[in-house]
C-alpha positions in Angstrom: -26.1 0.5 -10.7 -29.2 -1.2 -10.8 -32.5 0.8 -11.3 -36.0 -0.4 -10.5 -38.4 0.6 -13.0 -42.0 -0.1 -14.3 -43.0 -1.1 -17.8 -43.7 2.4 -19.2 -43.0 2.4 -22.7 -40.0 4.3 -22.5 -38.4 2.4 -20.1 -37.5 -1.0 -21.9 -37.2 0.7 -25.3 -34.0 0.4 -27.4 -32.4 3.9 -26.8 -33.2 3.7 -23.2 -31.5 0.3 -23.0 -28.5 1.6 -25.0 -28.2 4.8 -22.6 -28.4 2.7 -19.5 -25.5 0.6 -20.9 -23.5 3.2 -21.7 -23.8 4.5 -18.1 -23.5 1.5 -16.5 -27.2 0.9 -15.2 -28.8 -2.3 -15.1 -32.7 -2.2 -15.4 -35.0 -4.4 -13.1 -38.5 -4.5 -14.3 -41.0 -4.8 -11.8 -43.8 -7.3 -12.7 -46.8 -5.9 -14.9 -49.9 -4.9 -12.6 -47.9 -5.1 -9.5 -49.3 -1.5 -7.7 -47.9 -2.4 -4.2 -44.4 -2.9 -5.9 -44.3 0.8 -7.6 -43.2 3.0 -4.8 -45.0 6.3 -6.5 -48.3 4.6 -7.0 -49.8 5.4 -3.4 -48.7 8.7 -4.0 -50.4 8.8 -7.3 -53.6 7.1 -5.7 -54.1 9.8 -2.8 -53.2 12.7 -5.4 -56.1 11.4 -7.5 -58.2 11.5 -4.5 -57.5 15.2 -3.8 -57.8 16.6 -7.2 -60.9 14.4 -8.5 -64.3 16.3 -8.8 -66.9 15.6 -6.4 -69.7 13.9 -7.6 -73.4 14.9 -6.8 -76.2 13.1 -6.7 -78.4 15.5 -8.8 -78.0 19.3 -10.1 -80.0 20.2 -7.1 -77.2 19.0 -4.6 -74.4 20.8 -6.7 
């Protein structure tokens, strides 16, 4: 089984790799700084847009 993963710290960790080997899982890492290849990035971007606070020009506009 192949698992496509980003380079988040726990993904390439030795413990994770040992666990994956025991289960017959092979990691395929996407290149760093490749948000278009990481399927979760568009979701995170839209979520941040929804929950980010609005920016006001000054206190009066608040």
